C-alpha positions as CSV (number, residue, x, y, z in Angstrom):
1,M,195.5,69.4,95.5
2,P,198.8,71.0,94.4
3,F,199.8,67.8,92.7
4,F,196.7,67.7,90.6
5,R,197.1,71.3,89.7
6,N,200.7,70.8,88.6
7,K,199.6,67.7,86.7
8,R,197.0,69.6,84.8
9,L,199.5,72.3,84.0
10,F,202.0,69.8,82.8
11,I,199.4,68.1,80.6
12,F,198.4,71.4,79.1
13,L,202.0,72.4,78.3
14,I,202.6,69.0,76.7
15,G,199.4,69.3,74.6
16,F,200.3,72.8,73.6
17,I,203.8,71.7,72.5
18,V,202.3,68.8,70.5
19,L,199.8,71.2,68.8
20,V,202.6,73.6,67.9
21,A,204.6,70.8,66.5
22,L,201.7,69.5,64.4
23,I,201.0,73.0,63.1
24,G,204.6,73.4,62.2
25,F,204.7,70.0,60.6
26,S,201.6,70.7,58.5
27,L,203.0,74.0,57.3
28,K,206.2,72.5,56.2
29,D,206.6,72.0,52.5
30,R,206.4,68.3,51.8
31,E,205.9,66.3,48.7
32,N,204.0,63.5,50.4
33,L,201.0,64.3,52.6
34,S,199.5,62.0,55.1
35,M,196.1,60.4,54.5
36,V,194.5,62.7,57.0
37,E,195.9,65.8,55.4
38,Q,194.9,64.6,52.0
39,F,191.4,63.9,53.2
40,I,191.1,67.3,54.8
41,N,192.4,69.1,51.7
42,D,190.1,67.2,49.4
43,T,187.2,67.8,51.7
44,V,187.9,71.6,51.9
45,G,188.5,71.9,48.1
46,W,185.2,70.0,47.4
47,A,183.3,72.2,49.8
48,Q,184.9,75.4,48.3
49,N,183.9,74.2,44.8
50,I,180.3,73.6,45.9
51,V,180.1,77.1,47.3
52,H,182.1,78.8,44.6
53,T,180.1,77.5,41.6
54,P,176.6,78.9,42.6
55,V,178.2,82.1,43.9
56,T,180.0,82.6,40.6
57,Y,176.8,81.8,38.6
58,I,174.7,84.3,40.6
59,T,177.4,86.9,40.4
60,G,177.5,86.5,36.7
61,I,173.8,86.9,36.4
62,F,173.9,90.2,38.3
63,K,176.8,91.3,36.2
64,N,175.0,90.5,33.0
65,I,171.9,92.4,34.2
66,D,174.1,95.4,35.0
67,D,175.8,95.2,31.6
68,L,172.3,95.0,29.9
69,R,171.2,98.1,31.8
70,N,174.3,100.0,30.9
71,T,173.9,98.9,27.2
72,Y,170.3,100.0,27.2
73,N,171.2,103.4,28.6
74,E,174.0,103.8,26.1
75,N,171.7,102.8,23.3
76,Q,169.1,105.4,24.4
77,I,171.8,108.1,24.5
78,L,173.0,107.0,21.0
79,R,169.5,107.1,19.7
80,E,169.0,110.6,21.0
81,Q,172.3,111.7,19.5
82,L,171.4,110.1,16.2
83,G,168.0,111.9,16.2
84,E,169.7,115.2,16.9
85,Y,172.2,114.5,14.1
86,K,169.4,113.7,11.6
87,G,167.6,116.9,12.7
88,L,170.8,118.9,12.1
89,V,171.3,117.3,8.7
90,Y,167.7,118.2,7.8
91,D,168.1,121.8,9.0
92,V,171.3,122.2,7.1
93,Q,169.7,120.9,3.9
94,E,166.7,123.2,4.4
95,L,169.0,126.2,4.9
96,K,171.1,125.2,1.9
97,E,168.0,124.9,-0.3
98,E,166.6,128.2,1.0
99,N,170.0,129.9,0.5
100,E,170.2,128.7,-3.1
101,E,166.6,129.8,-3.7
102,L,167.3,133.3,-2.3
103,R,170.5,133.5,-4.4
104,D,168.6,132.7,-7.6
105,A,165.9,135.3,-6.6
106,L,168.6,137.9,-6.1
107,E,170.1,137.1,-9.5
108,L,166.7,137.4,-11.1
109,I,166.1,140.8,-9.4
110,E,169.4,142.1,-10.7
111,S,168.8,140.7,-14.2
112,D,167.3,142.7,-17.1
113,S,164.2,140.4,-17.5
114,I,162.3,142.2,-14.7
115,R,163.9,145.6,-14.8
116,N,160.6,147.2,-15.6
117,F,159.0,145.8,-12.5
118,H,159.3,146.4,-8.8
119,P,159.7,143.0,-7.2
120,I,157.9,142.5,-3.8
121,Q,159.5,139.6,-2.1
122,A,157.2,137.4,-0.1
123,T,157.1,134.1,1.8
124,V,154.4,131.4,1.6
125,I,152.8,131.1,5.0
126,S,150.0,128.6,4.5
127,R,148.6,126.2,2.0
128,S,145.1,124.7,2.2
129,P,145.0,120.9,1.9
130,E,141.7,121.2,0.0
131,Q,143.3,123.5,-2.6
132,W,146.9,122.4,-2.4
133,L,147.4,122.8,-6.2
134,D,145.2,125.8,-6.6
135,E,146.3,128.5,-4.2
136,V,148.8,129.5,-1.5
137,T,148.8,132.4,1.0
138,I,151.8,134.8,1.2
139,N,152.8,137.2,3.9
140,K,152.5,140.4,1.9
141,G,149.3,142.4,1.2
142,K,148.0,145.8,0.3
143,Q,150.2,147.7,2.8
144,D,153.2,146.3,0.9
145,G,151.8,147.4,-2.5
146,V,150.3,144.1,-3.5
147,S,147.0,144.2,-5.5
148,E,144.9,141.7,-7.5
149,N,146.1,140.2,-10.8
150,M,149.8,141.0,-10.1
151,V,152.0,138.2,-11.5
152,V,153.8,136.0,-9.0
153,I,157.0,134.3,-9.9
154,T,160.0,132.4,-8.5
155,A,163.6,132.3,-9.8
156,E,162.5,129.3,-12.0
157,G,159.5,130.9,-13.6
158,M,155.9,131.9,-13.2
159,V,153.7,130.3,-10.5
160,G,150.4,132.3,-10.8
161,K,148.8,135.6,-10.0
162,I,147.3,137.5,-7.0
163,Q,143.7,136.4,-6.6
164,T,142.8,138.4,-3.6
165,A,144.8,140.9,-1.6
166,Q,144.1,141.6,2.1
167,H,145.8,144.3,4.2
168,Y,148.6,142.0,5.4
169,T,148.3,138.8,3.4
170,S,147.3,137.8,-0.1
171,K,146.1,134.6,-1.9
172,V,148.0,133.5,-4.9
173,Q,146.1,131.5,-7.6
174,L,148.6,128.9,-9.0
175,L,148.9,128.0,-12.6
176,T,147.4,124.7,-11.9
177,G,144.2,126.4,-10.9
178,F,143.7,128.2,-14.2
179,D,141.0,127.1,-16.6
180,Q,139.3,128.2,-19.9
181,F,137.7,131.1,-18.1
182,N,140.9,132.2,-16.4
183,R,143.6,131.8,-19.1
184,I,147.1,133.1,-19.9
185,S,148.1,134.3,-23.3
186,A,151.3,132.6,-24.1
187,T,153.7,131.9,-27.0
188,I,156.5,129.7,-28.1
189,S,159.1,132.3,-29.2
190,R,161.4,131.3,-32.0
191,G,163.0,134.6,-32.8
192,D,162.4,134.4,-36.5
193,Q,158.9,135.8,-36.7
194,N,157.7,132.3,-36.7
195,D,156.3,132.3,-33.1
196,I,153.5,130.0,-32.1
197,F,150.7,131.6,-30.1
198,G,148.2,130.0,-27.8
199,M,146.5,130.0,-24.4
200,I,147.2,128.2,-21.2
201,E,143.8,126.9,-20.4
202,G,144.1,124.4,-17.6
203,F,146.0,121.6,-15.9
204,D,146.1,117.9,-16.7
205,D,146.1,116.0,-13.4
206,E,147.2,112.7,-15.1
207,T,150.4,114.1,-16.6
208,N,150.9,117.0,-14.1
209,T,151.3,119.4,-17.0
210,L,149.7,122.7,-18.2
211,M,147.6,122.6,-21.3
212,F,148.7,125.1,-24.0
213,R,146.1,125.2,-26.7
214,I,147.8,126.3,-29.9
215,I,145.8,129.1,-31.7
216,E,148.2,130.3,-34.5
217,E,150.4,127.6,-35.8
218,S,153.6,128.0,-37.9
219,D,155.0,125.8,-40.6
220,K,157.2,124.0,-38.2
221,D,156.0,121.4,-35.7
222,V,156.3,122.1,-32.0
223,E,159.3,120.3,-30.6
224,E,159.8,118.8,-27.2
225,G,161.7,121.1,-24.9
226,E,160.6,124.4,-26.5
227,M,160.0,127.1,-23.9
228,V,156.5,128.6,-23.4
229,V,156.4,132.2,-22.2
230,S,153.7,134.8,-21.5
231,S,152.9,136.9,-24.6
232,G,151.6,139.9,-22.7
233,M,148.6,140.2,-25.0
234,G,146.1,139.4,-22.3
235,G,146.8,142.6,-20.4
236,V,147.2,140.9,-17.1
237,F,150.5,139.0,-17.4
238,P,153.6,140.9,-18.7
239,A,155.4,139.5,-21.7
240,G,158.4,137.2,-21.4
241,M,157.6,135.5,-18.2
242,V,158.8,131.8,-18.3
243,I,155.9,129.4,-17.9
244,G,157.4,126.0,-18.8
245,A,158.7,123.6,-21.4
246,V,156.8,121.5,-23.9
247,T,156.8,117.7,-23.2
248,E,154.3,116.5,-25.7
249,V,151.8,117.7,-28.4
250,V,148.5,116.0,-28.8
251,P,145.7,116.7,-31.4
252,D,142.1,116.9,-30.6
253,Q,139.7,114.2,-31.6
254,Y,138.9,116.0,-34.9
255,G,142.5,116.9,-35.8
256,L,141.7,120.6,-36.1
257,T,143.7,121.9,-33.2
258,R,146.6,120.8,-31.2
259,T,147.4,121.1,-27.5
260,A,150.9,121.1,-26.1
261,L,151.5,119.7,-22.7
262,V,153.8,122.0,-20.8
263,E,155.8,121.1,-17.7
264,P,155.9,124.1,-15.3
265,A,159.3,125.7,-14.9
266,A,158.6,126.3,-11.2
267,D,158.0,123.6,-8.7
268,L,154.3,124.3,-7.9
269,Y,154.3,121.5,-5.3
270,E,156.9,123.1,-3.1
271,I,156.9,126.9,-3.0
272,N,158.6,128.8,-0.2
273,H,159.7,132.2,-1.5
274,V,158.1,134.2,-4.3
275,M,158.2,137.6,-5.9
276,V,155.2,139.7,-6.7
277,L,155.9,141.9,-9.7
278,D,154.5,145.4,-9.5
279,R,154.8,147.0,-12.9
280,Q,153.2,150.3,-12.0
281,A,155.7,151.0,-9.2
282,A,158.6,151.0,-11.7
283,E,156.9,153.3,-14.2
284,P,157.2,156.6,-12.2
285,E,161.0,155.9,-11.8
286,E,161.4,155.5,-15.5
287,E,159.4,158.7,-16.2
288,E,161.7,160.6,-13.7
289,E,164.8,159.3,-15.4
290,E,163.4,160.3,-18.8
291,E,162.7,163.8,-17.5
292,E,166.2,164.1,-16.1
């Protein structure tokens, strides 16, 4: 029994030495490999290539999906930022237009054209879709000194008159809602006693112009671009309020009268801030100044 044990130990030691030698021999840098080593290397490389190709493909798919998700999230963020930017641009533009409109109104208040009036500044708060071109509602009423038939203007020109005045709000009848029963006495002032008088008697929907029926004509023809202002003869509208400019003159079917088409000076489609002119409020101040 001891002999067999020593023999097994001897064989184990010899096998271990041979294994270590083979390992060392395989790890040694050699230019020429044995057939067995070449076969093993080729087999291992082929197996690695088989495993590596689908793993790389699947990994690429998941990476592409992750990239698409990140791109989608970034796109959503950019869309939100772009929407916020457009909103800011719109707000800035609105504030800029409102600032210019208020500056023009302030210059008009300080000018001599309305020095005999007490301007009541108001803001348009509503506009009925059914009567978009006929009337608007402002945020000033009787408690602010507004009453019926007061003229309403913007920095560009006349827009209409107070139709009805409530305690806190008022309805403004626009120039586009005037007709032959609700007219404005107007004139084309030429400054040489050759004025042309007439009446604003309605609105032409096709040309978007006011119709100025000429009553008293002069020797000269009405020219395009001449300004039409209120004459003050009707008793409702004060004199000198700008209404618009002549764009065309058309005769009636009999050739007896002529009608000038007048483009309104104020933008009646977009009205935000207006001034209601109270003439009576300025009269006591003038009387006090005269007494002094």
